[in-house]
LOMAR-313904 format. One record per residue (C-alpha): x, z, y; residue number from 1; chain. Coordinates in nm, 2 decimals. Layout:
BEGIN
+--------+--------+--------+-----+----+
|     c1 |     c3 |     c2 |   i | ch |
+--------+--------+--------+-----+----+
|      X |      Z |      Y | NUM |  A |
...
+--------+--------+--------+-----+----+
This chain:
BEGIN
+--------+--------+--------+-----+----+
|     c1 |     c3 |     c2 |   i | ch |
+--------+--------+--------+-----+----+
|   1.27 |   2.51 |   6.49 |   1 |  A |
|   0.97 |   2.69 |   6.35 |   2 |  A |
|   1.00 |   2.77 |   5.98 |   3 |  A |
|   0.65 |   2.73 |   5.82 |   4 |  A |
|   0.65 |   2.93 |   5.49 |   5 |  A |
|   0.29 |   2.83 |   5.41 |   6 |  A |
|   0.38 |   2.46 |   5.43 |   7 |  A |
|   0.67 |   2.49 |   5.18 |   8 |  A |
|   0.46 |   2.71 |   4.95 |   9 |  A |
|   0.19 |   2.45 |   4.95 |  10 |  A |
|   0.44 |   2.17 |   4.87 |  11 |  A |
|   0.59 |   2.39 |   4.59 |  12 |  A |
|   0.24 |   2.46 |   4.45 |  13 |  A |
|   0.15 |   2.09 |   4.47 |  14 |  A |
|   0.47 |   1.99 |   4.28 |  15 |  A |
|   0.41 |   2.24 |   4.01 |  16 |  A |
|   0.05 |   2.13 |   3.98 |  17 |  A |
|   0.15 |   1.76 |   3.96 |  18 |  A |
|   0.42 |   1.83 |   3.70 |  19 |  A |
|   0.17 |   2.04 |   3.49 |  20 |  A |
|  -0.09 |   1.77 |   3.51 |  21 |  A |
|   0.16 |   1.50 |   3.40 |  22 |  A |
|   0.27 |   1.71 |   3.10 |  23 |  A |
|  -0.09 |   1.78 |   3.01 |  24 |  A |
|  -0.18 |   1.41 |   3.03 |  25 |  A |
|   0.12 |   1.33 |   2.80 |  26 |  A |
|   0.01 |   1.60 |   2.56 |  27 |  A |
|  -0.35 |   1.48 |   2.55 |  28 |  A |
|  -0.23 |   1.12 |   2.50 |  29 |  A |
|  -0.03 |   1.23 |   2.19 |  30 |  A |
|  -0.33 |   1.41 |   2.05 |  31 |  A |
|  -0.55 |   1.10 |   2.11 |  32 |  A |
|  -0.29 |   0.88 |   1.93 |  33 |  A |
|  -0.28 |   1.12 |   1.64 |  34 |  A |
|  -0.66 |   1.13 |   1.63 |  35 |  A |
|  -0.67 |   0.75 |   1.62 |  36 |  A |
|  -0.42 |   0.74 |   1.33 |  37 |  A |
|  -0.62 |   1.00 |   1.13 |  38 |  A |
|  -0.95 |   0.81 |   1.19 |  39 |  A |
|  -0.78 |   0.48 |   1.08 |  40 |  A |
|  -0.65 |   0.67 |   0.78 |  41 |  A |
|  -0.99 |   0.81 |   0.69 |  42 |  A |
|  -1.15 |   0.47 |   0.75 |  43 |  A |
|  -0.90 |   0.25 |   0.57 |  44 |  A |
|  -0.81 |   0.50 |   0.29 |  45 |  A |
|  -0.47 |   0.62 |   0.20 |  46 |  A |
|  -0.14 |   0.45 |   0.27 |  47 |  A |
|   0.18 |   0.45 |   0.06 |  48 |  A |
|   0.52 |   0.29 |   0.00 |  49 |  A |
|   0.60 |   0.19 |  -0.36 |  50 |  A |
|   0.95 |   0.17 |  -0.49 |  51 |  A |
|   0.97 |  -0.04 |  -0.80 |  52 |  A |
|   1.29 |   0.03 |  -1.00 |  53 |  A |
|   1.44 |  -0.17 |  -1.28 |  54 |  A |
|   1.50 |   0.04 |  -1.58 |  55 |  A |
|   1.69 |  -0.23 |  -1.78 |  56 |  A |
|   2.00 |  -0.17 |  -1.56 |  57 |  A |
|   2.02 |   0.18 |  -1.70 |  58 |  A |
|   2.12 |   0.33 |  -1.36 |  59 |  A |
|   2.19 |   0.70 |  -1.34 |  60 |  A |
|   1.95 |   0.93 |  -1.16 |  61 |  A |
|   2.18 |   0.94 |  -0.86 |  62 |  A |
|   2.22 |   0.56 |  -0.85 |  63 |  A |
|   1.84 |   0.52 |  -0.87 |  64 |  A |
|   1.80 |   0.77 |  -0.58 |  65 |  A |
|   2.05 |   0.59 |  -0.37 |  66 |  A |
|   1.88 |   0.25 |  -0.43 |  67 |  A |
|   1.54 |   0.39 |  -0.36 |  68 |  A |
|   1.68 |   0.53 |  -0.04 |  69 |  A |
|   1.80 |   0.19 |   0.06 |  70 |  A |
|   1.46 |   0.04 |  -0.02 |  71 |  A |
|   1.27 |   0.31 |   0.18 |  72 |  A |
|   1.49 |   0.26 |   0.49 |  73 |  A |
|   1.46 |  -0.12 |   0.45 |  74 |  A |
|   1.08 |  -0.10 |   0.42 |  75 |  A |
|   1.06 |   0.12 |   0.73 |  76 |  A |
|   1.28 |  -0.11 |   0.94 |  77 |  A |
|   1.08 |  -0.42 |   0.82 |  78 |  A |
|   0.75 |  -0.25 |   0.89 |  79 |  A |
|   0.87 |  -0.14 |   1.24 |  80 |  A |
|   0.92 |  -0.51 |   1.32 |  81 |  A |
|   0.63 |  -0.67 |   1.13 |  82 |  A |
|   0.35 |  -0.42 |   1.16 |  83 |  A |
|   0.41 |  -0.11 |   1.37 |  84 |  A |
|   0.05 |   0.00 |   1.35 |  85 |  A |
|   0.05 |   0.03 |   0.98 |  86 |  A |
|   0.39 |   0.21 |   1.00 |  87 |  A |
|   0.25 |   0.45 |   1.25 |  88 |  A |
|  -0.05 |   0.53 |   1.04 |  89 |  A |
|   0.17 |   0.58 |   0.73 |  90 |  A |
|   0.40 |   0.81 |   0.92 |  91 |  A |
|   0.12 |   1.02 |   1.05 |  92 |  A |
|  -0.07 |   1.05 |   0.72 |  93 |  A |
|   0.19 |   1.19 |   0.49 |  94 |  A |
|   0.44 |   0.91 |   0.43 |  95 |  A |
|   0.36 |   0.88 |   0.06 |  96 |  A |
|   0.64 |   0.72 |  -0.15 |  97 |  A |
|   0.58 |   0.64 |  -0.52 |  98 |  A |
|   0.86 |   0.54 |  -0.76 |  99 |  A |
|   0.75 |   0.31 |  -1.04 | 100 |  A |
|   0.94 |   0.15 |  -1.33 | 101 |  A |
|   0.97 |  -0.20 |  -1.45 | 102 |  A |
|   1.18 |  -0.33 |  -1.74 | 103 |  A |
|   1.31 |  -0.67 |  -1.63 | 104 |  A |
|   1.43 |  -0.88 |  -1.34 | 105 |  A |
|   1.17 |  -1.14 |  -1.41 | 106 |  A |
|   0.88 |  -0.89 |  -1.40 | 107 |  A |
|   1.02 |  -0.74 |  -1.08 | 108 |  A |
|   1.04 |  -1.08 |  -0.91 | 109 |  A |
|   0.68 |  -1.15 |  -1.02 | 110 |  A |
|   0.56 |  -0.82 |  -0.86 | 111 |  A |
|   0.75 |  -0.90 |  -0.54 | 112 |  A |
|   0.61 |  -1.26 |  -0.52 | 113 |  A |
|   0.25 |  -1.13 |  -0.58 | 114 |  A |
|   0.30 |  -0.87 |  -0.30 | 115 |  A |
|   0.43 |  -1.13 |  -0.06 | 116 |  A |
|   0.13 |  -1.36 |  -0.14 | 117 |  A |
|  -0.10 |  -1.07 |  -0.04 | 118 |  A |
|   0.09 |  -1.03 |   0.29 | 119 |  A |
|   0.24 |  -0.70 |   0.20 | 120 |  A |
|   0.58 |  -0.60 |   0.34 | 121 |  A |
|   0.84 |  -0.63 |   0.07 | 122 |  A |
|   1.21 |  -0.52 |   0.07 | 123 |  A |
|   1.45 |  -0.64 |  -0.21 | 124 |  A |
|   1.76 |  -0.43 |  -0.27 | 125 |  A |
|   2.07 |  -0.59 |  -0.41 | 126 |  A |
|   2.36 |  -0.36 |  -0.52 | 127 |  A |
|   2.71 |  -0.42 |  -0.39 | 128 |  A |
|   2.85 |  -0.36 |  -0.74 | 129 |  A |
|   3.11 |  -0.10 |  -0.64 | 130 |  A |
|   3.01 |   0.16 |  -0.90 | 131 |  A |
|   2.78 |   0.12 |  -1.20 | 132 |  A |
|   2.63 |  -0.23 |  -1.20 | 133 |  A |
|   2.72 |  -0.59 |  -1.14 | 134 |  A |
|   2.75 |  -0.71 |  -0.78 | 135 |  A |
|   2.44 |  -0.87 |  -0.63 | 136 |  A |
|   2.20 |  -0.72 |  -0.89 | 137 |  A |
|   1.85 |  -0.67 |  -0.77 | 138 |  A |
|   1.78 |  -0.30 |  -0.83 | 139 |  A |
|   1.46 |  -0.20 |  -0.64 | 140 |  A |
|   1.18 |  -0.37 |  -0.46 | 141 |  A |
|   1.00 |  -0.17 |  -0.19 | 142 |  A |
|   0.64 |  -0.27 |  -0.13 | 143 |  A |
|   0.46 |  -0.13 |   0.18 | 144 |  A |
|   0.38 |   0.08 |   0.36 | 145 |  A |
|   0.03 |  -0.05 |   0.32 | 146 |  A |
|  -0.32 |   0.07 |   0.21 | 147 |  A |
|  -0.31 |   0.21 |  -0.15 | 148 |  A |
|  -0.59 |  -0.02 |  -0.26 | 149 |  A |
|  -0.38 |  -0.33 |  -0.16 | 150 |  A |
|  -0.06 |  -0.21 |  -0.32 | 151 |  A |
|  -0.24 |  -0.10 |  -0.64 | 152 |  A |
|  -0.37 |  -0.46 |  -0.68 | 153 |  A |
|   0.00 |  -0.56 |  -0.73 | 154 |  A |
|   0.15 |  -0.25 |  -0.90 | 155 |  A |
|  -0.15 |  -0.07 |  -1.05 | 156 |  A |
|  -0.04 |  -0.14 |  -1.41 | 157 |  A |
|   0.31 |   0.00 |  -1.37 | 158 |  A |
|   0.41 |   0.35 |  -1.49 | 159 |  A |
|   0.57 |   0.63 |  -1.28 | 160 |  A |
|   0.94 |   0.65 |  -1.30 | 161 |  A |
+--------+--------+--------+-----+----+
């Protein structure tokens, strides 16, 4: 049997070239996706996720942080199912999260209802009641991620937490 070194060298080079081209294609595809997201961001304005926190419950800072964490994760999961393109744009353009305050359950429900009517993603967080507040209390509503202009139509009058 004749061992042909040039044949195996050619096959090896071909494999390396094929793997390199595959990796380059994948890399360029990711760059193209990022470019699309940035163009969409620039075209449609900024995106954000708003966390509207009830202050009448007098939660501690740690409790508020935990409830906002629940709302942020819930909003992410809901956006992943309902509108992955908005989620992708938000993720690639800074993931802005804004905490706002509201002083009553009724006002919070009104904000949430208005957001739903506009087609915005909303996430309502109810506390289990194991620590500071009564079980099943609504603590935070997450709105978005969505374009800032849309969210501001619903929450623009609220103050920062």
